[in-house]
N, C-alpha and C positions, 0 to 999 in steps of 0.2 A: 503459684506457678513454680516450676522447677528451674530456678535460676542457674543451677549448676550445669545444666545441659546447654552447650553451645552458646553461652552468654556472650562470647566474643565473636559470634558469627558476623562476618562482614556484610551480610545481607541486610540492608536498611529496613526492609519490611519486617524481617524477623526481630530485629532489635526494637523497632517501634512497637511491635506486639508485646515485647517484654516490658518496655518502659511506657506503659499506658498511663494516661493522666490519673486514672483511679488508683493504680498501684503507687505512683509517686506521691499522691495526696495522702494515701493511707499511711505510708511509712513516715512522711513528713510530720503528720499529726502524732504518730507514735513517739517520735524523737522529742517533739515539743512537750508532750505529756510526761515522758520519762525523765527529761533533763532535771526538773526540780526535785526529783526523788533520788537522784544520784548522791550517794554519801562518799566522803573521802575514803580512798582505798588504803591498804597497808603500804603500798608502794606506788610510784607514779604510773606504772603500766598495769595496774590491777584491772582485770576484766570483770571481776565479780560484781562491782557496784553497778555497772551498766547492765549486766546480765540480769541482776535482781530487779532493777528499776523497770527494765523492759518487760520482765515477767509479770510484774504488778500491773503494768498498763495493759498487757495482752489479756490478762484475766478479765478485764472489763470490756474488751473489744469484742465485736461480733466473731462467732466461731469461724465463719468463712467469709471471705471478701472477694468480690469479683476480680478475676485475674490472679488470685492467689490459691484457688482451691482445685486446680486441675489434678493434683495428685491425691485428692481426697483426704487432705490433712490440714490442720490449722497452720497459720503463719508461724514461722520460727525465727529466732535471732539470726541463725546463719543466712536466712533469706535476705535479711537487711544488709549484711555485709556483701553478699553476692550482688544485690541490687546496687549498693554503693560503688562497688568495683565496676559494674556495668556502666553506671552514670559517669564514672571517672575515665572510661576508655575513650580514646580518640575515635572520631569526633562525635558530637551530638547529632542525632538524626536530622533535625531541623532546628532553627532558632526557636527554643521553647522556654517560655517564662517559668514554667513549673520546674524545669530542670535547674535553672538558676536558683530558684527559691529553695529547692531541695539541697543543693550543694551549700548554699549559705547557711541553712539551718543545721546541716550535718557538721559544718566547720564551727559554727558558733557554739553548738552544744558540746563540741570536742568529744564526740563519741569515742569511747575507748573499748574496743573489742578486738579480737584476733583479726589481724590484717586491716584494721581501720586506718593505721598510719599510711599504708600503701594507698588506700582510697583517698585520704586527705591530700597527699602529695599531688596526685594526678587531678583531683578536683580543682586544685589551685591553677593548674595549667589550663583546664577547660574554662575556668572563669576568665583567664587572660584572653581567651579567644571569643568570649561571649559579649553580647551587647549589654552593657551594664547601665543602670539608671544612676542618678545622683545618690539616691538612697542606698543602692547596692554598694557604691563606693564608700559611702559613710560607714556602712556596716563592716566592710573590709578593713577600713582604716582602724576601727575599734579593735578588730581582731589582730591587726598588725601590731598595735600597741600591746595587746595581751601577749602575743608571741615573744615580744622583747622582754617583758616583765617576768613572765612565767616560764619561758623557754619551751622548746619542743624537741622531738627527735632531730638529729642532725640533718637527715635528708629532707624532712618536712620543713625545717627552718630555712634551708637553702631555697626551697620553693617559695616560702613567704618572702624571702629577700628578692627573688626574681619578680614576684608579683609587685612588690613595692617599687622596683625599678621600672616595671612596665607602666604603672600608674603615674609615677613621677615624670616619666617622659611625656605624658599627656598633661603635665602641669596640674595634677589633681591633688598633690600632697604637700603644698608649700608650708602649711602650719605644721604638719606632721614632721617634715624635715627639720624644722627648728626644734621641735621636741626631741627628735633623735639626736641632734647635735648637742643639746643640753645633757641628755642622758649619757652620751658617749664621752663627754668631756672628762679627761683624766684617765681614760682607759689605758692600761699598761699592755702594750702590744709586744709580743716576743717572736723570735724567729721560729720557735717550735710550733706556733699556731699560724705561721705565715704560708701563703701561696706566693706565686711569682710576683704578683702585684705588690704585696706588702714587702717582700724582699727588696724590690726596687725602691720603694719608699724609704726603707731603712738604709739602703745603700746610699741614697741621696741625702740623708739626714746630716746635719752639721754636727757631728760628734767628734770629740777629741779621740786621739789614738787609744787612750786608756779606756774610755767609755765604749768605743767601738769593739775593743777586744772583749769586754764583758758581754756586750749584747750578742756578738757573733759566736760566743761559746755555747753551742747547742748541746743539750742533754738528750740523747736519743731514747733514754729509758724513762723520761718524765718531762714535766714542763721546765722551760728555761728558768734559771735563777734571776736573770736580768732582762729588762726590756726597755722600751721608750714610752714616754707618756704622751698620748694623743691630746691635742693636735700639735704641740710644739715639737716633740720628737728631737730635742736638742741635747739630751743627756741621758745617761743610763740610770735606771731606777730599779730597785728590787721588784721582782714579780709578786703579784698579789693574787691569791686564789680564795675568793669568798663570794657570797651571794651578790653583794653590791657590785663586785667586778664582773661577775657573770652577766649582769644586766648591762653594764657599761660596754662590755665586749659584744654582746648581742646587738646593742644599738649601733656600735661602730661597724659591725659586719653588714647590717642592713643599709646604713648610710653609705658605706663604701660601695655596695652594690648599686645604689642609686647613682652615685657619681660615675661609676663605670658605664652604666646604661646610657649616660648622656654623652659620653666621649664620641661615639659615632655620629651623633646628631650635631655635634659642635664642629666636626671636621668638614 
């Protein structure tokens, strides 16, 4: 099927015709078979590994599949991304279990192709709106842990944090929150990485005048030299930029989002 034509058509019947169970099932299976074949790329955003893995899987797939052969051509990798973007578009036609499974599989495999980051960000929003089973939430929790440890693109990570906040408000992540707190312990937080919420926290911290002067000296051309160590935040410490601290800061950002999501519920 030509997913590039009118794939964001607001007509629910047209969208349902694009997102048939057969098409969703086919591409879900392709992703599952390709994922074990993906080799580490030369850089984090390398598309070649996934392109090659999918090509190997496609070579063993039927030449034509119902719903994919209207243009008289075999399925292509761009069709997968177009489909993923269609699945990620607000909102799903009806509550459909196969769309939840496709989104979870796409995110678990961490498909890396052109525009896949866009699809992942919006799939996370669709999953926030979906009816999730206990198993779904367990799978998402595993992916939340992976996003903290391995990192993602900035916009995608913000959506992972929003999803964590959403699940935490439903009291789904108590063990995960304890894990986040342990991982975040000792994170050095600086004003150069701060939004208004962190600015306020640092402003309220019990710092000496000397320490406050260090922390509030922001370098606009790079990271700050000084910050405060979470959770005490009671003295200035030198900033640290390494992999261990990237994980600590990732954990802090997600934990902070969870705390913020609970503020309206507590008022």
